[in-house]
N, C-alpha and C positions, 0 to 999 in steps of 0.2 A: 768675697768673691769665691773662695774655694768651697764654701758651704753651698753656694748655688750650683757649682759644678758637681758636687757630690750628690745633690738632689737630682740633677739631670741624669747622672750616671745610674742612680738607683731606679729612676723612672724608665730609663732605656732598658734595664734588665727586666723590669716588671712587664714592660710592653712586649719584649721578645718572648717571655714566658707565656703570656696570654696568647700571642700569635701562634706559638707552637702548639699550645693546648687546643686552640680552635682548629688548627690545621689537622691535628690528630683526630679530633671529633668528626670533622668533615670527611676525612679519608675513610674512617670506619663506616659512617653513614652511607657514603656514596658507593663504596664497594659492595656492601650488603644489599643496598637498594637495587643496584644494577643486577646482582645475582638473583634477587627475588623477582624482579621484572622479567628478566630473560627466562627464568624457570617457569613462571606463570604463563608467559606468552607461548613458549614452546609446548607446555602441557596442553594449552588450548588448541594449538595448531596440530599437534600429533595425537592428542587424546590419551596421554600417558599419566594423567593426574594421579597422584601428587609426586611422582618419582622425580621428574625433572626439576620441580620446584625445590624438593629437598636437596637434590644434587647440586643445583646452582646456588642454593642458599649456603651450603657448606663451602662451595668453591668461592663464593663471595667473602665469607668469613676468613678463609685461608688467605685470599689475596689482600684483604684488609690488614691482617696482621703482618704479612710480608711487606706491605707498603709502609706501615708504621715502623717496622724494624729498619727499613731502608732510610726512612726519614731520620730516625734516631742515629743511625750510622753516619749520615751526612752531617748532622748537627754536631756530633761529637768527634768526627774525624776518624772513626774506627773503620776498619775494612772487613 
């Protein structure tokens, strides 16, 4: 019986790691995609191509890394 519990515990750890990795990937993609979309949309609206696209792309990258750092802090209990 203890062997079965050890296998379940190992699977739970693997499942948590996969969930965390997919959450990080989705966070990165979503933040950058939103920045790209807003930049392109505002460039088309205001005729400032490509400056707002570049600015919002960088802003999306910065927000993605901040979101990932926040996620890591929550998972590890750091402040």
